[in-house]
N, C-alpha and C positions, 0 to 999 in steps of 0.2 A: 525460553518461550513464556515462562511464568511472568516475567517482567513486561514483555511486550503485551501479552493478553491483559494484564491488570492495568497497564497504562492506557491501552485502547478503551477499556471499559470504564476508565475514570476511577479505579480503585486505588491507584497510587499516583503521586505527583511526578513531574519531570525530575525534580530533585531526587526523589526516591529511585526513579528509573536509573539515573546517572550513578547512584551509589551501588548498583548491582556488582557482584563479584566478577562477572565476565566483561572485560573491558575491550576485547578485540572488536574493532570496527564499531565501537559504541556510537560514534557520531552518525554513521549511516543508518544504524538500527534505530536510533532516536528519530531521525527524519522520516524513515519508513513508518515507524509507529505513529508519528504525528499525522502522516498522510492517511493511514488506515483509520485513525481516530476521527479525523475530519470526515471521511466517508461514512463512518458509523453514525456520526452526528448529522449526516446529510448536509455537510458544508462543502459542496463540490468545488467551489472556487479555491478554498484553502487547500483541499486535497491536491488539486492540480498544481498549486504553488509548491507544496512539499514534494510532490513527485518530480517537479522541475529542479528543485534544489538537490534532490538525490541524484538526478541525471547529471547535474553540473559538478558533482564531486569527482576528483581524480580517481582513476580506476583502483589505485592501491587503498583507497578509503572505502570502496564499495563492498558489498557482500561478497563472500567467498564463492558463492554458487551462482552461475550464470542465469539460473531459473529466476532468481530474484530480479535481475535486470530485465528479463523478459516480462515478468509480472508488472514491474513498474511501467514499462513501455505500453503494455496492454491496458492497464488501468488509466494511465494519463491519456492515451488515445481514446479510450471509451468515454471518459468523462468529457474530454474536449469535443468529441463528435456529437454526443447526445446532450451533454449538459445536464443529464439526469441519471444519477447513479441508481435510482430505484428501478429503472427499466432494466438495467444490467443485473441487479439482484434478482428480479423476477425471472429472468431467463435462467440464471444459475440455479435458483431454487425450484423451478418448475419441472426440471427434468426434460426440458425441451430438447429436440434434436435438430434445431436450426444450425445452419453453417455460420461460422464466424468469418471475419475478413481473411483468415488464413486458410479457409477451406476445411477447417476442422469442425467437428460437431460441437455445438454449445450444449451445456447441460443445464 
């Protein structure tokens, strides 16, 4: 997690990220980190491209936990639908109890 967080925040380079000791599924973790970094920088178009690149990976290269795939689907759909990541952040940070597209409460 340290490498992902520091890459997203711009504290380390891609080269430094790739030198981390944990190599399992490194390619997919880098793509996901790039997507999150793009969202953090409000570069929605780039984020959508990185999420699409993640989804295009063969399953044996993707994250070990299905929740990551669900997160990628959710973020790419939200960005594609609204074209504005800031509106999604506002819902997440406001504590709103709106329903999302799956019928679950948004926070």
